[in-house]
C-alpha positions in Angstrom: 6.4 -17.9 2.7 6.9 -16.0 5.8 5.8 -12.6 6.3 6.8 -11.3 9.8 4.0 -8.3 11.0 5.7 -5.7 12.4 4.2 -1.8 14.0 5.4 1.5 12.3 4.9 4.5 13.8 3.1 6.8 10.8 2.3 10.2 10.3 -1.1 11.1 8.9 -2.5 14.3 8.0 -0.1 15.6 10.8 -1.5 12.7 13.9 1.2 9.5 15.1 -0.8 6.6 14.5 1.1 3.3 14.6 0.2 0.3 12.1 0.4 -3.2 12.2 1.1 -5.0 9.1 3.1 -8.0 7.1 6.9 -6.7 6.1 5.7 -8.2 2.0 2.9 -5.8 2.4 4.8 -2.7 3.6 7.6 -2.6 2.0 5.6 -2.5 -1.2 4.0 -0.1 -0.1 7.5 1.8 0.1 7.3 0.9 -4.3 4.1 1.8 -5.1 5.2 5.1 -2.9 8.1 5.3 -5.0 6.4 4.8 -8.0 3.6 7.9 -7.3 5.8 10.1 -6.0 4.4 10.3 -2.6 6.5 9.8 0.4 4.8 7.1 2.5 2.9 9.5 4.4 1.0 10.8 1.4 0.2 7.6 0.5 -1.4 6.2 3.6 -2.6 9.8 4.0 -4.6 9.2 1.2 -5.8 5.2 1.6 -7.3 6.4 4.8 -9.2 9.2 3.5 -10.7 7.1 0.7 -11.2 4.1 2.7 -15.0 3.2 3.3 -15.3 1.3 6.7 -12.7 -1.1 9.0 -9.1 -0.5 10.1 -6.6 1.5 8.3 -4.1 -1.6 8.4 -7.4 -3.5 6.4 -7.5 -0.5 4.6 -3.6 -0.4 3.2 -3.7 -4.6 2.9 -6.5 -4.3 0.3 -4.9 -1.2 -1.7 -2.1 -3.1 -2.0 -3.6 -6.2 -3.4 -5.4 -4.8 -6.0 -2.4 -2.4 -6.9 -0.7 -5.6 -7.3 -4.0 -6.6 -9.3 -4.2 -4.1 -11.5 -0.5 -3.4 -12.6 -0.2 -7.2 -13.5 -3.8 -6.7 -15.5 -2.0 -4.2 -17.5 0.9 -6.2 -18.2 -0.7 -9.0 -19.3 -3.3 -7.5 -21.6 0.2 -6.0 -23.5 0.5 -6.9 -26.6 4.1 -9.5 -26.6 6.9 -7.2 -28.8 7.8 -9.6 -31.4 
């Protein structure tokens, strides 16, 4: 599966910044924002504020990966309905 890297502009804490991410990460990030009832800008600002090191694009990729992994773990822990 090929996912193109695209540079997009986002307002983070009142400042416009550009972030380069693969389409798959952007799509998942938008879905997470909808699920959490946040704007994309607010979610990116939260990720930015909590990152320990690295650039913002990397922090977003790691956030998305962790979010997906946690959801899979929760889903697999649920009892199967019979």
